[in-house]
N, C-alpha and C positions, 0 to 999 in steps of 0.2 A: 442539418446545422453543423459546422464544423467550429470546433474551439479556436479561437484566434488571440486569446489573452497571452502575450508573451512580448518580451523585450525584443529589439532588433538582434541583439547578441544571442539571445536564447533561441530565435528562430534557427540558428545555425547549429545548435547543440540540443537536440531533443533526445531526451533519455528513452522515450518510448512514444509510439504514435500508431493509431489504427487508421486504415484507409477503407472506407466503405464495407466495414464489417457487419456482417449479418450472421445471426445464430438461430437456428431453427430447431425445436425440439418436436418430436412426433411427426406423423404424416396425416394427410388426408383431413378429416374432420377433427382429428386430434391434434391438428399441428398447432404450436405455439411459437411465434416470432418474438424471441427474448431480446434480440437486437435487430434493428431494421436501418442498414446502411450507415452505420455510425462512423464518423470520422473525427479524429481528436488527435491533437499534438501535446505532449507533456515535456515542457522545458526542463532541461538539465538544472539542477540547483533551485528548483522551486517546489513548493509544498501545494498538492492539488487535492481538493477534497471532491468526492462524487456522491451526489444525493439524489433521492427520487422516493416516490411512494412505493409501498411494498409491491413488488412484481414489476417494477419500471426497468429491470434489467442492469442495475448497478452492480451488483455482485457478478453477473455474467460478464459484463464489461471488463471488471477487474481481473477475472479469471482468464479471459482472452488475452488481455494486456500482459499478463504474467506468465503466459505460456502453460497454464495449468489446464486449459480447454482450448480446443482447436475451433475456429469459427466455421460455420458452413461456407461462408465465401467471404471475399475481402482479404486485406493483409494486415499483419501485425508485425511491427518492427521494435526491437529492443536495440538502441543504438543504430547501427546501420545493417543489422541482421534481420533478414525477414524469416519469421518462425515457421512460415509453412514449408520452406524448403529443408527444415531439419528432421531428421529422423527422430523417433522417440528417445534414442540414447543421447543424440546431440542435443536435444531440447532440455534433457535432464542435466548435462554437463553445463549447458548455458545458464540455466536457472542456478546451479550451485556456484557458478562464478561470478554472474552479473546481479542476481536478485536476492533480496531479502524479504522476509515475510514476518508479519506480526498478525497473530489471529486472536479472535475474541476468546478463545479457550485456552490460550498461553501455549500449549502443545509442549510443555517441558517433560523430559524424561525423569520419571519420579526417583530412578536410582541413582541418578547423577547429581552432583553438588551444582550450586549455581555457576561456579567458575566453569566447571566442565560442560554445562548446558551452553553457556555464552560461546565456548571454542568448539562445540560439536560440528557445525558446518565445516569448520576448517579441518577438523580431524577426518570428517567423512572424505573431503576432497583431497586429503593428503598434504594440505598446506601447513607450514609452520605459521604460527600467528605473528603478526607484527606487533611485538610486545608492548611498544611505545603507544600503538594506536589502541589496542585492546584495553591497555591501563586508562588511557583517556576516556574512552566509551565507559568503562567501569566507574570511573570516577563522576562522570557526567550523570549517571544515574544513580549515584550515591549509594552504592551496594557493596563497598569494599570489605565492610565488617561482617557482611553476611554470605560472602563467597563460598564458604565451607558448609553452608546449610543447604539440604536437599529442599526440592519445592513444598513438600508438606509442612515444612518449618518456617514458611515465609508467608506472609499475607497475600492477598490477591494483588494488591497493587505492586508489592515487591516481585511477585511471580511475573507480572506482565512487564516491569522494568527489566528483569532478566531477559525476557523474550525480546524486548526491543534492544537491548544490547547485544544479543545473539544475532539479530538481524542486520546490526551495523558492523559487527566484529570483522567481517570480511571485506569491508569497504566496497559494498555492492554498488553497481551503477545506478540501481533504483530499488526503493523499498515499497512494498504493498502491505498496506495495513486494513484488515478487514474487520470493521466495528471493534477497534482495540480498547475501547472504554466500555463495551456493552457489559462487562462483569465487574465493573469498578465503581466504588461509591464516588462521590463528587471530588473529594480531597485526592484520592488516588489517580482520578481521571486528570485532574489539573496537573499532577506531577508529571504523569506521562505525556500529556499533550505539550508542556513546557518543553519536555526532553526532546520530543520529534520537531518542535519549533526551533529549539537550538541547534539540532544537527543539521538543520537547513542553513540557519543564519551563520553558524560558527565553522561547520565542517563541510558546507557545500553539498550536502546530502540531497537527493530527490526523494520526495515522500508523495505516495498516492494513497489516499485514505477513503474507503467507504465508510459513511456514517449515517445515522439518521438524527443526530444531535446538532442543532444549530449552534450551541456553544462550541463544540468540537470542531465544527466546520470553519468556525471564525478564526481558528489559529492558522488557516491556510491562506496562501496568496490569492489562490482562485478557487471558486466553486463551479462545478458542472452539474447541472440538473438533468436527470433523464426522466421521461415519462413514456410509457407504451413502447419501450426499446429505442427511443430517439433522445438525442440531446435538444432540449427545447429551450434551455435558457443558461446563462453564465454569469457569474459575478466576480468582478475584481475587488480587492480589499474588503472582504466580507466583515460584517458584524452579525451578532447573534439575530438582531432586529430584521436586518436585511434579508438573511437567509431564511428566517420564519416568514417573513411576508411573500416570499417566492413559493416556499413549500406549501403554504395556504392556498396559493393560486393553483398549485398542482393537485391539490387535495390530499397532500402527504401528512 
């Protein structure tokens, strides 16, 4: 099943897409088909959630789309660049320039301040920050008064907002968020999800989020559901109730 939820305009501007992607782990009797000929299109300027039961292949799909893992077969594109044609170094440079990441575990460097963590990807890439843009992102996550603090001096919610600001600081083509609310309480989760939603609505960002939480998924424009390595359902304009209904059917 190929995801088709997109406007006519968005069909012309795909931030990322997968074509007949298969990912196999192991061989022979130990073979596991994590993805089975998955095709999906992720429109620019939209917020997509990926859901499915444990072992459905959702994290594997995100890792392949983000260039963190290479599929066994099929094609993955970020913009119009096919990732399989790139060397490991070229892939690293493309991720650095085009992709932002928000992880469940925050992945902040403990010796750096919040401000330094936000600008770290730009420093690694040797790029000067667009100060007006970085300031806008910092204000959007409401952390200006905490910029001089190191991660240990911040709450979990504040650390994740720093991580989200870091993901957007370089104005990436697409941001991948892997269970970004997994370590947060409900209030901090709501703050982070609200920021991700605003980044799409106000800044035109593209977000792809793996989540198990129907409330988190309801912030997205569309939800893709995986089971046994295949896309088996999709939902536009999701609500927590609609998402939960589909997950119940899938046994998630």
